[in-house]
OpenMM code with the backbone's topology and positions (N, CA, C; nanometers):
from openmm import Vec3, app, unit

residues = "MET VAL GLU LYS LYS GLY LEU GLU LEU GLU GLY VAL GLU LEU GLN ASP ARG LEU VAL TYR ILE ASN ARG VAL ALA LYS VAL VAL LYS GLY GLY ARG ARG PHE SER PHE SER ALA ILE VAL VAL VAL GLY ASP GLY LYS GLY ARG VAL GLY TYR GLY LEU GLY LYS ALA ASN GLU VAL PRO ASP ALA ILE ARG LYS ALA ILE GLU GLN ALA LYS LYS ASP LEU VAL LYS VAL PRO VAL ILE ASN GLY THR ILE PRO HIS GLN ILE LYS ALA LYS TYR GLY THR SER GLU VAL PHE MET LYS PRO ALA VAL GLU GLY THR GLY VAL ILE ALA GLY ARG ALA VAL ARG ALA VAL VAL GLU VAL ALA GLY ILE THR ASN ILE LEU THR LYS CYS TYR GLY SER ARG ASN TYR HIS ASN VAL VAL LYS ALA THR ILE LYS GLY LEU THR MET LEU LYS SER PRO GLU TYR ALA LEU LYS GLN ARG GLY LYS LEU LYS GLY GLU GLU VAL".split()
positions = [
    Vec3(18.1082, -5.4994, -22.3883),
    Vec3(18.1051, -5.5792, -22.5210),
    Vec3(17.9627, -5.6257, -22.5627),
    Vec3(17.8831, -5.5284, -22.5724),
    Vec3(17.7417, -5.5612, -22.6195),
    Vec3(17.7265, -5.5389, -22.7470),
    Vec3(17.6654, -5.6415, -22.8313),
    Vec3(17.6472, -5.6249, -22.9603),
    Vec3(17.4992, -5.6559, -22.9642),
    Vec3(17.4056, -5.5678, -22.9694),
    Vec3(17.2742, -5.6033, -22.9804),
    Vec3(17.1970, -5.5628, -23.1097),
    Vec3(17.0975, -5.6191, -23.1259),
    Vec3(17.0096, -5.5969, -23.2255),
    Vec3(17.0655, -5.6187, -23.3687),
    Vec3(16.9927, -5.6676, -23.4715),
    Vec3(17.0622, -5.7008, -23.5867),
    Vec3(17.1459, -5.8038, -23.6119),
    Vec3(17.1848, -5.8803, -23.5408),
    Vec3(17.2651, -6.0009, -23.5511),
    Vec3(17.2192, -6.0761, -23.6675),
    Vec3(17.2972, -6.1365, -23.7511),
    Vec3(17.2551, -6.2056, -23.8664),
    Vec3(17.2220, -6.3458, -23.8424),
    Vec3(17.1135, -6.3777, -23.8963),
    Vec3(17.0535, -6.5003, -23.8635),
    Vec3(17.0573, -6.6043, -23.9714),
    Vec3(17.0995, -6.5832, -24.0939),
    Vec3(17.1034, -6.6607, -24.1989),
    Vec3(17.1955, -6.7827, -24.1722),
    Vec3(17.1440, -6.9023, -24.2128),
    Vec3(17.2142, -7.0178, -24.1889),
    Vec3(17.2534, -7.0743, -24.0596),
    Vec3(17.1905, -7.0013, -23.9392),
    Vec3(17.2248, -7.0408, -23.8056),
    Vec3(17.1038, -7.1048, -23.7312),
    Vec3(17.1483, -7.2517, -23.6870),
    Vec3(17.0366, -7.3171, -23.6303),
    Vec3(17.0239, -7.2678, -23.4842),
    Vec3(16.9041, -7.2173, -23.4393),
    Vec3(16.8808, -7.1597, -23.3312),
    Vec3(16.7813, -7.2710, -23.2524),
    Vec3(16.8292, -7.2799, -23.1132),
    Vec3(16.7556, -7.3688, -23.0144),
    Vec3(16.6794, -7.2810, -22.9275),
    Vec3(16.5388, -7.3253, -22.9051),
    Vec3(16.4785, -7.2482, -22.8150),
    Vec3(16.4450, -7.3316, -22.6841),
    Vec3(16.4133, -7.2545, -22.5657),
    Vec3(16.3899, -7.3286, -22.4413),
    Vec3(16.2690, -7.2299, -22.3815),
    Vec3(16.1755, -7.3204, -22.3375),
    Vec3(16.0601, -7.2660, -22.2634),
    Vec3(16.1032, -7.2566, -22.1287),
    Vec3(16.0921, -7.1370, -22.0775),
    Vec3(16.1224, -7.1158, -21.9227),
    Vec3(16.0083, -7.1316, -21.8316),
    Vec3(15.8710, -7.0643, -21.8790),
    Vec3(15.7668, -7.0426, -21.8019),
    Vec3(15.6438, -7.0324, -21.8649),
    Vec3(15.5500, -7.0815, -21.8385),
    Vec3(15.4115, -7.0362, -21.8859),
    Vec3(15.3250, -7.0046, -21.7813),
    Vec3(15.2666, -6.8876, -21.7812),
    Vec3(15.1598, -6.8314, -21.6934),
    Vec3(15.0197, -6.8214, -21.7323),
    Vec3(14.9492, -6.9096, -21.6617),
    Vec3(14.7870, -6.8701, -21.7086),
    Vec3(14.7357, -6.7721, -21.6341),
    Vec3(14.6635, -6.6894, -21.6958),
    Vec3(14.5976, -6.5603, -21.6246),
    Vec3(14.4579, -6.5874, -21.6670),
    Vec3(14.3541, -6.5716, -21.5605),
    Vec3(14.2320, -6.5692, -21.5810),
    Vec3(14.1499, -6.4248, -21.5511),
    Vec3(14.0592, -6.3941, -21.6522),
    Vec3(13.9994, -6.2560, -21.6408),
    Vec3(13.8580, -6.3036, -21.6278),
    Vec3(13.7936, -6.2515, -21.5013),
    Vec3(13.6590, -6.2910, -21.4807),
    Vec3(13.5660, -6.1918, -21.5688),
    Vec3(13.4806, -6.2459, -21.6285),
    Vec3(13.3911, -6.1722, -21.7109),
    Vec3(13.2457, -6.2397, -21.6683),
    Vec3(13.1353, -6.1769, -21.7549),
    Vec3(13.0013, -6.2039, -21.7114),
    Vec3(12.9689, -6.3355, -21.7345),
    Vec3(13.0165, -6.4046, -21.8195),
    Vec3(13.0010, -6.5515, -21.8353),
    Vec3(13.0763, -6.6574, -21.7888),
    Vec3(13.1641, -6.5987, -21.6924),
    Vec3(13.2538, -6.6888, -21.6175),
    Vec3(13.4196, -6.6524, -21.6172),
    Vec3(13.5021, -6.7296, -21.6604),
    Vec3(13.6288, -6.6948, -21.6593),
    Vec3(13.7002, -6.6988, -21.7966),
    Vec3(13.7806, -6.6057, -21.8483),
    Vec3(13.8511, -6.6240, -21.9517),
    Vec3(13.9940, -6.6309, -21.9360),
    Vec3(14.0487, -6.7267, -22.0021),
    Vec3(14.1992, -6.7513, -21.9752),
    Vec3(14.3043, -6.7291, -22.0899),
    Vec3(14.3941, -6.6765, -22.0531),
    Vec3(14.4898, -6.6230, -22.1400),
    Vec3(14.6342, -6.6732, -22.0848),
    Vec3(14.7151, -6.6750, -22.1869),
    Vec3(14.8702, -6.7413, -22.1403),
    Vec3(14.9615, -6.6527, -22.1855),
    Vec3(15.0772, -6.6292, -22.0853),
    Vec3(15.1817, -6.5696, -22.1155),
    Vec3(15.3093, -6.6818, -22.0956),
    Vec3(15.4069, -6.6582, -22.2142),
    Vec3(15.5303, -6.7600, -22.2128),
    Vec3(15.6518, -6.6554, -22.2118),
    Vec3(15.7507, -6.7208, -22.1460),
    Vec3(15.8699, -6.6724, -22.1593),
    Vec3(15.9714, -6.7838, -22.2118),
    Vec3(16.0372, -6.7438, -22.3287),
    Vec3(16.1132, -6.8301, -22.3974),
    Vec3(16.2636, -6.7717, -22.4106),
    Vec3(16.3746, -6.8641, -22.4102),
    Vec3(16.5008, -6.8023, -22.4450),
    Vec3(16.5412, -6.8797, -22.5651),
    Vec3(16.6187, -6.8089, -22.6617),
    Vec3(16.6691, -6.8689, -22.7967),
    Vec3(16.8086, -6.8387, -22.8148),
    Vec3(16.8691, -6.9351, -22.8477),
    Vec3(17.0428, -6.9079, -22.8675),
    Vec3(17.1072, -7.0129, -22.9739),
    Vec3(17.2139, -7.0069, -23.0022),
    Vec3(17.2826, -7.0666, -23.0917),
    Vec3(17.3648, -7.1742, -23.0597),
    Vec3(17.4027, -7.1870, -22.9255),
    Vec3(17.4982, -7.2570, -22.8520),
    Vec3(17.6415, -7.2174, -22.8609),
    Vec3(17.6547, -7.1080, -22.9313),
    Vec3(17.8005, -7.0624, -22.9557),
    Vec3(17.8233, -6.8928, -22.9173),
    Vec3(17.7330, -6.8674, -22.8350),
    Vec3(17.7517, -6.7363, -22.7748),
    Vec3(17.6491, -6.6450, -22.8054),
    Vec3(17.5378, -6.6704, -22.8555),
    Vec3(17.4557, -6.5554, -22.8760),
    Vec3(17.3051, -6.6249, -22.8129),
    Vec3(17.2389, -6.5191, -22.7447),
    Vec3(17.1237, -6.5524, -22.6617),
    Vec3(17.0128, -6.4593, -22.6493),
    Vec3(16.8918, -6.4860, -22.6521),
    Vec3(16.7918, -6.3644, -22.6511),
    Vec3(16.6862, -6.4386, -22.5826),
    Vec3(16.5978, -6.3522, -22.5186),
    Vec3(16.4896, -6.3843, -22.4588),
    Vec3(16.3420, -6.3024, -22.5192),
    Vec3(16.2125, -6.3689, -22.4794),
    Vec3(16.1075, -6.3076, -22.5245),
    Vec3(15.9956, -6.3448, -22.4541),
    Vec3(15.8925, -6.2752, -22.4403),
    Vec3(15.7796, -6.2772, -22.3851),
    Vec3(15.6593, -6.2706, -22.4757),
    Vec3(15.5825, -6.3638, -22.4755),
    Vec3(15.4632, -6.3887, -22.5740),
    Vec3(15.3309, -6.3932, -22.4961),
    Vec3(15.2230, -6.3401, -22.5426),
    Vec3(15.0976, -6.3266, -22.4877),
    Vec3(14.9970, -6.3712, -22.5635),
    Vec3(14.8954, -6.4617, -22.5546),
    Vec3(14.7976, -6.4966, -22.6309),
    Vec3(14.6842, -6.5839, -22.5728),
    Vec3(14.5841, -6.6115, -22.6328),
    Vec3(14.4749, -6.6840, -22.5797),
    Vec3(14.5063, -6.8388, -22.5867),
    Vec3(14.6181, -6.8865, -22.6582),
    Vec3(14.6279, -7.0330, -22.6633),
    Vec3(14.7732, -7.0308, -22.6306),
    Vec3(14.8465, -7.1512, -22.5564),
    Vec3(14.9615, -7.1738, -22.5396),
    Vec3(15.0639, -7.1607, -22.6527),
    Vec3(15.0153, -7.2462, -22.7633),
    Vec3(15.1190, -7.2544, -22.8954),
    Vec3(15.1313, -7.1086, -22.9375),
    Vec3(15.0375, -7.0373, -22.9333),
    Vec3(15.0505, -6.8980, -23.0058),
    Vec3(15.1322, -6.8128, -22.9031),
    Vec3(15.1178, -6.8320, -22.7801),
    Vec3(15.2071, -6.7384, -22.6807),
    Vec3(15.3592, -6.7885, -22.7150),
    Vec3(15.3824, -6.9363, -22.7212),
    Vec3(15.5240, -6.9577, -22.7379),
    Vec3(15.5646, -6.9274, -22.8745),
    Vec3(15.4843, -6.9249, -22.9811),
    Vec3(15.5330, -6.8816, -23.1169),
    Vec3(15.5743, -6.7251, -23.1003),
    Vec3(15.5015, -6.6521, -23.0367),
    Vec3(15.5077, -6.4956, -23.0190),
    Vec3(15.6434, -6.4712, -22.9418),
    Vec3(15.6683, -6.5524, -22.8393),
    Vec3(15.7731, -6.5186, -22.7542),
    Vec3(15.9126, -6.5661, -22.8410),
    Vec3(15.9087, -6.6832, -22.9215),
    Vec3(16.0194, -6.7202, -22.9854),
    Vec3(16.0662, -6.5978, -23.1010),
    Vec3(15.9521, -6.5516, -23.1495),
    Vec3(15.9857, -6.4363, -23.2441),
    Vec3(16.0383, -6.3172, -23.1926),
    Vec3(15.9998, -6.2829, -23.0710),
    Vec3(16.0519, -6.1782, -22.9948),
    Vec3(16.2043, -6.1946, -22.9562),
    Vec3(16.2134, -6.3410, -22.9096),
    Vec3(16.3498, -6.3653, -22.8627),
    Vec3(16.4526, -6.3530, -22.9911),
    Vec3(16.4228, -6.3782, -23.1017),
    Vec3(16.5098, -6.3744, -23.2254),
    Vec3(16.5334, -6.2483, -23.2535),
    Vec3(16.4552, -6.1430, -23.2208),
    Vec3(16.4819, -6.0237, -23.2369),
    Vec3(16.5861, -5.9403, -23.1521),
    Vec3(16.5901, -6.0017, -23.0154),
    Vec3(16.6722, -5.9472, -22.9060),
    Vec3(16.8011, -6.0380, -22.8890),
    Vec3(16.8769, -6.0715, -22.9848),
    Vec3(16.9924, -6.1870, -22.9550),
    Vec3(17.1116, -6.0897, -22.9186),
    Vec3(17.1719, -6.1222, -22.8213),
    Vec3(17.3128, -6.0648, -22.7926),
    Vec3(17.4204, -6.1723, -22.7874),
    Vec3(17.5510, -6.0808, -22.8210),
    Vec3(17.6424, -6.1833, -22.8177),
    Vec3(17.7150, -6.1938, -22.6791),
    Vec3(17.7740, -6.3262, -22.6389),
    Vec3(17.8190, -6.3521, -22.5257),
    Vec3(17.9557, -6.4309, -22.5161),
    Vec3(18.0674, -6.3477, -22.4451),
    Vec3(18.1952, -6.4328, -22.4564),
    Vec3(18.1865, -6.5624, -22.3828),
    Vec3(18.2201, -6.6669, -22.4642),
    Vec3(18.2303, -6.8094, -22.3998),
    Vec3(18.3662, -6.8582, -22.4241),
    Vec3(18.4618, -6.8752, -22.3379),
    Vec3(18.5926, -6.9402, -22.3280),
    Vec3(18.5981, -7.0820, -22.2719),
    Vec3(18.6197, -7.1669, -22.3537),
    Vec3(18.6331, -7.3048, -22.3175),
    Vec3(18.5098, -7.3464, -22.2390),
    Vec3(18.3893, -7.3346, -22.2952),
    Vec3(18.2749, -7.3672, -22.2239),
    Vec3(18.2294, -7.2941, -22.0977),
    Vec3(18.2898, -7.1839, -22.0739),
    Vec3(18.2456, -7.1226, -21.9436),
    Vec3(18.2682, -6.9739, -21.9518),
    Vec3(18.2559, -6.8864, -21.8670),
    Vec3(18.2502, -6.7327, -21.8820),
    Vec3(18.3894, -6.6942, -21.8307),
    Vec3(18.4313, -6.5755, -21.8897),
    Vec3(18.5738, -6.5497, -21.8656),
    Vec3(18.5918, -6.4787, -21.7318),
    Vec3(18.4915, -6.4304, -21.6543),
    Vec3(18.5066, -6.3873, -21.5095),
    Vec3(18.3831, -6.3927, -21.4329),
    Vec3(18.3874, -6.3882, -21.3096),
    Vec3(18.2637, -6.3756, -21.2240),
    Vec3(18.1946, -6.2503, -21.2415),
    Vec3(18.0504, -6.2298, -21.2176),
    Vec3(17.9875, -6.1268, -21.2418),
    Vec3(17.8428, -6.1469, -21.1746),
    Vec3(17.8277, -6.0170, -21.1252),
    Vec3(17.6691, -6.0246, -21.0517),
    Vec3(17.5963, -5.9026, -21.1180),
    Vec3(17.4651, -5.9357, -21.1426),
    Vec3(17.3731, -5.8548, -21.2261),
    Vec3(17.2410, -5.8629, -21.1292),
    Vec3(17.1937, -5.7194, -21.1530),
    Vec3(17.0725, -5.7170, -21.0800),
    Vec3(16.9650, -5.6487, -21.1810),
    Vec3(16.8303, -5.7219, -21.1727),
    Vec3(16.7195, -5.6491, -21.2500),
    Vec3(16.6122, -5.6524, -21.1646),
    Vec3(16.5649, -5.5244, -21.1336),
    Vec3(16.4548, -5.5498, -21.0285),
    Vec3(16.5124, -5.5746, -20.8979),
    Vec3(16.4301, -5.6630, -20.8371),
    Vec3(16.4874, -5.7199, -20.6948),
    Vec3(16.5678, -5.8509, -20.7295),
    Vec3(16.5568, -5.8856, -20.8329),
    Vec3(16.6398, -6.0287, -20.8554),
    Vec3(16.7724, -6.0150, -20.9026),
    Vec3(16.8665, -6.0728, -20.8268),
    Vec3(17.0205, -6.0559, -20.8561),
    Vec3(17.0750, -6.1988, -20.8596),
    Vec3(17.1515, -6.2041, -20.9628),
    Vec3(17.2121, -6.3351, -21.0306),
    Vec3(17.3787, -6.3132, -21.0130),
    Vec3(17.4258, -6.4181, -20.9427),
    Vec3(17.5625, -6.4099, -20.9244),
    Vec3(17.6303, -6.5427, -21.0158),
    Vec3(17.7312, -6.5178, -21.1227),
    Vec3(17.7695, -6.6048, -21.1925),
    Vec3(17.9277, -6.6117, -21.2000),
    Vec3(17.9758, -6.7497, -21.1784),
    Vec3(18.1180, -6.7748, -21.1392),
    Vec3(18.1532, -6.8844, -21.2542),
    Vec3(18.2668, -6.8720, -21.3354),
    Vec3(18.3415, -6.9591, -21.3987),
    Vec3(18.3621, -7.0549, -21.3236),
    Vec3(18.3484, -7.2080, -21.3821),
    Vec3(18.3865, -7.3135, -21.3394),
    Vec3(18.4702, -7.4086, -21.4265),
    Vec3(18.5623, -7.5176, -21.3627),
    Vec3(18.6595, -7.5750, -21.4404),
    Vec3(18.5632, -7.6780, -21.5258),
    Vec3(18.6351, -7.7576, -21.6124),
    Vec3(18.5723, -7.8519, -21.7141),
    Vec3(18.5264, -7.9726, -21.6304),
    Vec3(18.4064, -8.0092, -21.6453),
    Vec3(18.3476, -8.1255, -21.5801),
    Vec3(18.2510, -8.0911, -21.4548),
    Vec3(18.2483, -7.9568, -21.4265),
    Vec3(18.1689, -7.9081, -21.3142),
    Vec3(18.0081, -7.9190, -21.3666),
    Vec3(17.9901, -7.8861, -21.5078),
    Vec3(17.8366, -7.8822, -21.5380),
    Vec3(17.7710, -7.7318, -21.5026),
    Vec3(17.6324, -7.7459, -21.5358),
    Vec3(17.5643, -7.6197, -21.5124),
    Vec3(17.5047, -7.6306, -21.3732),
    Vec3(17.5500, -7.5449, -21.2859),
    Vec3(17.4940, -7.5542, -21.1542),
    Vec3(17.3962, -7.4160, -21.1409),
    Vec3(17.2837, -7.4431, -21.1736),
    Vec3(17.1730, -7.3216, -21.1744),
    Vec3(17.0436, -7.3629, -21.1645),
    Vec3(16.9744, -7.2627, -21.1510),
    Vec3(16.8274, -7.2848, -21.1165),
    Vec3(16.7361, -7.3068, -21.2627),
    Vec3(16.6303, -7.3020, -21.2635),
    Vec3(16.5483, -7.3325, -21.3975),
    Vec3(16.5586, -7.2227, -21.4923),
    Vec3(16.5423, -7.0936, -21.4406),
    Vec3(16.5272, -6.9766, -21.5336),
    Vec3(16.7011, -6.9497, -21.5955),
    Vec3(16.7847, -6.9573, -21.4999),
    Vec3(16.9212, -6.9428, -21.5369),
    Vec3(16.9885, -7.0222, -21.6152),
    Vec3(16.9556, -7.1680, -21.5860),
    Vec3(16.9947, -7.2803, -21.6547),
    Vec3(16.9659, -7.2554, -21.7880),
    Vec3(16.8450, -7.2313, -21.8145),
    Vec3(16.7768, -7.2252, -21.9550),
    Vec3(16.8538, -7.1247, -22.0570),
    Vec3(16.8721, -7.0075, -21.9835),
    Vec3(16.9583, -6.9165, -22.0557),
    Vec3(17.1050, -6.9502, -22.0880),
    Vec3(17.1798, -6.9980, -22.0007),
    Vec3(17.3120, -7.0329, -22.0212),
    Vec3(17.3354, -7.1491, -22.1002),
    Vec3(17.2533, -7.2537, -22.1015),
    Vec3(17.2406, -7.3803, -22.1798),
    Vec3(17.2285, -7.3293, -22.3321),
    Vec3(17.1380, -7.2584, -22.3650),
    Vec3(17.1177, -7.2017, -22.5125),
    Vec3(17.2374, -7.1075, -22.5543),
    Vec3(17.2979, -7.0443, -22.4572),
    Vec3(17.4087, -6.9648, -22.5013),
    Vec3(17.5397, -7.0292, -22.5121),
    Vec3(17.5346, -7.1711, -22.4885),
    Vec3(17.6517, -7.2848, -22.5079),
    Vec3(17.7509, -7.2783, -22.3947),
    Vec3(17.7033, -7.2200, -22.2740),
    Vec3(17.7886, -7.2369, -22.1472),
    Vec3(17.7781, -7.3862, -22.1079),
    Vec3(17.8799, -7.4530, -22.0719),
    Vec3(17.8568, -7.5940, -22.0286),
    Vec3(17.9005, -7.6121, -21.8908),
    Vec3(17.9999, -7.5234, -21.8448),
    Vec3(18.0499, -7.5171, -21.6989),
    Vec3(18.0299, -7.3783, -21.6298),
    Vec3(17.9515, -7.3760, -21.5317),
    Vec3(17.9381, -7.2477, -21.4616),
    Vec3(17.8622, -7.2667, -21.3249),
    Vec3(17.8797, -7.1855, -21.2437),
    Vec3(17.8273, -7.1883, -21.0959),
    Vec3(17.7363, -7.0673, -21.0964),
    Vec3(17.6002, -7.0672, -21.0552),
    Vec3(17.5224, -6.9733, -21.0453),
    Vec3(17.4417, -6.9603, -20.9120),
    Vec3(17.4075, -6.8474, -20.8503),
    Vec3(17.3207, -6.8385, -20.7425),
    Vec3(17.2414, -6.7194, -20.7608),
    Vec3(17.1096, -6.7259, -20.7499),
    Vec3(17.0040, -6.6323, -20.7396),
    Vec3(16.9854, -6.5756, -20.5982),
    Vec3(16.9884, -6.4518, -20.5742),
    Vec3(16.9397, -6.3648, -20.4682),
    Vec3(16.8102, -6.2915, -20.4923),
    Vec3(16.7237, -6.2674, -20.3898),
    Vec3(16.6228, -6.1686, -20.3958),
    Vec3(16.5042, -6.2520, -20.4524),
    Vec3(16.4387, -6.2051, -20.5443),
    Vec3(16.3201, -6.2287, -20.6052),
    Vec3(16.3590, -6.3526, -20.6966),
    Vec3(16.2799, -6.4493, -20.6832),
    Vec3(16.2912, -6.5532, -20.7975),
    Vec3(16.2114, -6.5579, -20.9188),
    Vec3(16.1386, -6.4339, -20.9337),
    Vec3(16.0358, -6.3916, -21.0360),
    Vec3(16.1013, -6.4429, -21.1727),
    Vec3(16.0739, -6.5189, -21.2579),
    Vec3(16.1227, -6.5880, -21.3793),
    Vec3(16.1337, -6.4773, -21.4908),
    Vec3(16.0724, -6.3652, -21.4993),
    Vec3(16.0960, -6.2584, -21.5862),
    Vec3(16.2053, -6.1820, -21.5420),
    Vec3(16.2225, -6.1572, -21.4159),
    Vec3(16.3423, -6.0701, -21.3698),
    Vec3(16.4685, -6.1558, -21.3633),
    Vec3(16.4618, -6.2949, -21.3185),
    Vec3(16.5849, -6.3643, -21.3195),
    Vec3(16.6454, -6.3813, -21.4802),
    Vec3(16.5490, -6.4053, -21.5637),
    Vec3(16.5879, -6.4178, -21.7019),
    Vec3(16.6837, -6.2989, -21.7552),
    Vec3(16.6154, -6.1644, -21.7076),
    Vec3(16.6476, -6.0517, -21.7627),
    Vec3(16.8067, -6.0149, -21.6747),
    Vec3(16.7916, -6.0430, -21.5505),
    Vec3(16.9261, -6.0228, -21.4961),
    Vec3(17.0248, -6.1085, -21.5432),
    Vec3(17.0146, -6.2345, -21.5767),
    Vec3(17.1085, -6.3312, -21.6331),
    Vec3(17.1652, -6.2802, -21.7700),
    Vec3(17.0589, -6.2484, -21.8629),
    Vec3(17.1271, -6.1791, -21.9728),
    Vec3(17.1747, -6.0567, -21.9610),
    Vec3(17.1540, -5.9765, -21.8510),
    Vec3(17.2155, -5.8448, -21.8455),
    Vec3(17.3642, -5.8753, -21.8029),
    Vec3(17.3769, -5.9642, -21.7097),
    Vec3(17.5036, -6.0111, -21.6611),
    Vec3(17.5944, -6.0634, -21.7678),
    Vec3(17.5343, -6.1530, -21.8587),
    Vec3(17.6065, -6.2118, -21.9815),
    Vec3(17.6564, -6.0999, -22.0473),
    Vec3(17.5776, -5.9921, -22.0834),
    Vec3(17.6311, -5.8781, -22.1891),
    Vec3(17.7221, -5.8024, -22.1006),
    Vec3(17.7488, -5.8019, -21.9604),
    Vec3(17.8266, -5.7119, -21.9259),
    Vec3(17.9844, -5.7833, -21.9146),
    Vec3(18.0018, -5.9177, -21.9467),
    Vec3(18.1067, -5.9689, -21.9583),
    Vec3(18.2019, -5.9368, -22.0583),
    Vec3(18.3385, -5.9287, -22.0232),
    Vec3(18.4264, -5.8835, -22.1189),
    Vec3(18.5124, -6.0033, -22.1443),
    Vec3(18.5634, -6.0219, -22.2849),
    Vec3(18.6498, -6.1123, -22.3182),
    Vec3(18.7816, -6.0787, -22.2612),
    Vec3(18.8870, -6.1633, -22.2239),
    Vec3(19.0435, -6.1167, -22.2002),
    Vec3(19.0883, -6.0280, -22.2920),
    Vec3(19.0772, -6.0531, -22.4247),
    Vec3(19.1306, -5.9753, -22.5409),
    Vec3(19.0664, -5.8278, -22.5342),
    Vec3(18.9574, -5.8197, -22.5145),
    Vec3(18.8775, -5.6953, -22.5197),
    Vec3(18.9245, -5.6107, -22.3893),
    Vec3(18.9538, -5.6953, -22.2742),
    Vec3(18.9868, -5.6079, -22.1570),
    Vec3(19.1295, -5.5551, -22.1668),
    Vec3(19.2093, -5.6511, -22.2393),
    Vec3(19.3460, -5.5965, -22.2474),
    Vec3(19.3773, -5.4946, -22.3448),
    Vec3(19.2852, -5.5078, -22.4487),
    Vec3(19.2936, -5.3832, -22.5747),
    Vec3(19.2416, -5.2453, -22.5058),
    Vec3(19.1299, -5.2599, -22.4193),
    Vec3(19.0847, -5.1321, -22.3393),
    Vec3(19.1964, -5.0617, -22.2375),
    Vec3(19.2809, -5.1522, -22.2013),
    Vec3(19.3879, -5.1071, -22.1064),
    Vec3(19.5005, -5.0672, -22.2056),
    Vec3(19.5197, -5.0986, -22.3134),
    Vec3(19.6226, -5.0735, -22.4038),
    Vec3(19.7263, -5.1634, -22.4020),
    Vec3(19.7153, -5.2879, -22.3614),
    Vec3(19.8012, -5.3968, -22.3535),
    Vec3(19.8134, -5.4704, -22.4669),
    Vec3(19.9086, -5.5547, -22.4876),
    Vec3(19.8913, -5.6742, -22.5975),
    Vec3(19.9053, -5.8011, -22.5207),
    Vec3(19.8656, -5.9062, -22.5937),
    Vec3(19.8410, -6.0259, -22.5487),
    Vec3(19.9459, -6.0959, -22.4716),
    Vec3(20.0603, -6.0803, -22.5263),
    Vec3(20.1809, -6.1534, -22.4305),
    Vec3(20.2456, -6.0716, -22.3466),
    Vec3(20.1963, -5.9328, -22.3446),
    Vec3(20.2803, -5.8133, -22.2575),
    Vec3(20.2582, -5.8584, -22.1212),
    Vec3(20.3409, -5.7958, -22.0210),
    Vec3(20.3389, -5.8193, -21.8798),
    Vec3(20.2256, -5.7309, -21.8288),
    Vec3(20.1521, -5.7816, -21.7509),
    Vec3(20.0349, -5.7163, -21.6912),
    Vec3(20.0394, -5.6320, -21.5603),
] * unit.nanometer
topology = app.Topology()
chain = topology.addChain("A")
for resn in residues:
    res = topology.addResidue(resn, chain)
    for name in ("N", "CA", "C"):
        topology.addAtom(name, app.Element.getBySymbol(name[0]), res)
């Protein structure tokens, strides 16, 4: 159920969340030159989310570039009653993210990178666990990969040739 690229943005209020800023030093003849990279996630709180990486010599420029990139890479995520339809495990590089639906009132049980992604997507109740590398880049990518692999119950029934009220 992946709808990627070209999602319409007219009249949609997007919220952005800064995940991580990295300062990189390049040693040159006169000393050190610093540049910054920023990872930002953007979402509408109703099931659309994207991430971006921006690099610049100043922090605000890096964040602005990351937000622009994130807006270009929005994906649709099925959110049912504030949680995900089923549990899923996604891997990117050596980072692995396990996500499990939770009942109302549980809240978002997640680390920094996963929390940013699921909150801007509009998920309010979820249980998550990261395995392997905790690298922010890979954790964000694994989370979004997992969210795009989710299937809504209607979509799954349609794929199997069943109707909503039919015996499964």
